[in-house]
N, C-alpha and C positions, 0 to 999 in steps of 0.2 A: 496483458498490457492495456493501459487505458487508451481509448481512441476518442476521448472527449475533445471536441473542438468548439471554437466560439460560435460556429454556425449552428451547432446542435444545442446550444444553451438558450434559454429564454431571455427575454429582455431584462436589462439590469433593474428596471422598475419593479420586478417581481421578487427581489431578494432583500427588500428592506432598505434602510438608510445606509448609503455608502460610507458616511462618516462614522456611524456606529460600527459597521463591519471593519473599517480600517482600525479603529480603536481596539476592537476585540482581537484582530489579527496581530497587531503590534504587541498587545499585552501577552498573547500566547507565545510569540517569538521571544520576548524579553524573559518571560518566566522559564521557558525551556532552555534558552541559552545560559541563564544563570545556573540551572541544574547541571547542564553539560560542563560548564566551567568548574563548578564545584566538584563534579565527579572526576574531571581531568587532573585535579591536584594529587590524586592518589596513583596516577599512572607513572610508575617508576621503572617497570621492567617491560619486556616484550609481551609477557603473559598478561600483564595489566592492560596493555594497549589493545592487543589482538583478541584476548579471551576474557577480558573483564576481571582478570585475576582469579578467575573461576570462583568468584564470591557470590554469584547469584544462585538462588535455590531453583529447584525444578519448576516450582509454581511461577516464580518470577520470569524464568526463561520461557515458560509456556505462554504467559501473557504477552511477553515481548514478541514471540513468534506470531501470535494472533494479531498484534499491532502491525507487524510486517505485512500480513495478509490483508488487513483492512486498509488498503490503499485506494487510490482513485480507481484502480482496475477492478477491485472487488466491490468496494462500497457503491460505486456508480455503475461500472461496466456490467457486473453480474446482475445487479437490480434491473438494469436496462435489458440485458439478455433475457431475463425471466419475463419482463413485461412484454417484450416483442415476440419471443419464441416459446414462452410458457414452459412446458415440461422439459423441452430440449435445453433451454437455458439453465434450468436447474441441474440437469445432467452435466453440463459444462462446468458448473461450479464444483460439483463433486469430483469431476475428473482431474482437475489440476490440484485439488486438495490431496487426493490419493497419490498423485505423482510427487508431491512435496514430502509426504510421509515416507515414500519409498526412498527418496534421496537422503532423508534423515537416517533411516535404518541402514542403508547400504553404503553411504559415504560418510556422513557426519560422525556416527558412532565410531567407525573404524579409524577415522582421522584423529579423533580425540584420543583413542587408545595408543596411538603412535607418539603422542606428546608433541606433534607438530601443529602448525597453524594453518597452512595452506596445502592444496594438492601438489603444488610445485615443491614444497618442502619434502613431502613423502616420496615423490618420484625421483627427486634429485638425490635422495639418500641411497638409492640403488643404481641410478643411472648417472651420466655425466651432467654435472650441475649447470654449466653455462647454457647449453642448448635447451635443456628442459626449462630453465627459468625464463629464457627469452621467449620460447614458444608459449609458456603459460602467461607471461606478461602481455604478449600481443593478443592472444585469444581473449584474455580478460578485458582488455581495453576495447576491442572490437565489439564484443557482446554487450559490455556495459554502455558503450556509446549509443548503439541502436536501441537498447532497452530504455536508457534514460531519456532519449529523444521523445519517445511516446509518453513516458511518465511525467517529464517536465512540461510537455505540451498540455497534458491533461490537468495537472496541478496548477500550472500557470493560467490556463484558460479559466479554471474554476475560481481562482483568486482574483483574476481580472474582472470576472462577472460580479463577485461579491463587493469588489472595490469600485465598481461602476466605471471601469476603464473600457471604452468602446473603440478607441483608435487602434489601428493595427500595430503601429509603432509602440504605443503604450503597452499593449498586450505582450509584445516581444520583450520589452523591458521588464515587465512583471515576471515573465517566464525565466529570464536571466537572473533576476534577483532571487527568486525562489530556488533556482539551482545553486546559486552561490551560498545561500543560507543552508541548504541541505549538505553541501560539501563541507561547510564550516562546522556543522554538527559533528561530522565524522572525524575531520582532521583535529579538532580541538579535544573532543571528548573520548575518541577511541571507542572501543566496544562498550565500556561502562556508560559513557554519555549517550551513545546510540541506544543502548538497551533501556535506559530510563526514559528517553524520549518515546520509544516504542511502547513502553508500559503505560505512559500517560495517554498516548494516542489511542491505544486499545481500550483503556478504561472509558475515555470520553466517547468513542464511537460505539462501544457496546451499550453504554447508557443511552446515547442518542437513538440507536436502533431500537432499543427496548421501548423508549418513550414513543417513537413513531409507530411501532407495532401496536402498542396498546391504543394509540390515538386512532389508527385505521380501524382496528377491531371495534372500538367504541362507536365509530361512525356507522358501523353495520350491526350494532346491537350485540357485539361479541358473538356473532354467528358466522362460523367459517364458511358454511354453505352460501350465506349471503355475500361474503367476500368473493368467493369463486364465481358466483352469478354476476357480480358487478364487474369482475375481470372479463368474463365472456361478453357482457354487454358493451364494455368500453373497447374491446379489441376488434379490429376490422376482420380478424380471422375467425371470430365467433367461437363456437365450442371446440374447434380444433386446437385452441391454445392450451386446453387441459390435457391433451393427449400427445403421444410421441410422434415424431415425423416432420414437424414443421421446419427444422433446420438440418436434421441428420437423416431424413427419410431417403428412400431409394429414388 
């Protein structure tokens, strides 16, 4: 989960022109909403809404899953964890990636084979439907509420920074607006619209990460040893940042 807050972000003057940022943000929202609305026109059955009509290829689903991972938590949080804790931050990024793969193999594949859409559908097939669905609904709402609090705070704080919103009330409004837009994507487009948005996001973030990687390497003459030496010099923990134990040591 992202733990980005406005106090951890630099001054708004370091992120370019707020007017240009607003224009780019609005353009991105308009384009993605148009794609979501277009995709929603083909939602005629429950399978279309919840499973995208099973019309996406394995490659498209893979890119969409990557887009789901490249959120504020991974794109900002993992980069920050590596910058602060070095090798241990890298281990953290690998850890939750492996956990996601285990969930896909042990839960998602079996769920797909049953022809159902949710875990509640599978459990209620063998057990009493009403108690199972009530328990599933409550647990889903509770988990989603606390998870989305951190996600929306991180995303809203970042958008507030880009738009030059410094007042506390203004930042709260931005967080609420971002949350409404995200909910709108899902309600309008279903799985088809959400998948296309994730594919677009993954493509943009991967390209952006690639450009920044090449940029940083160019600053150090494409010498990885020089990059690591620069990390040691910039870190208050010195050479310890390159070894294990900073976060998970005994």
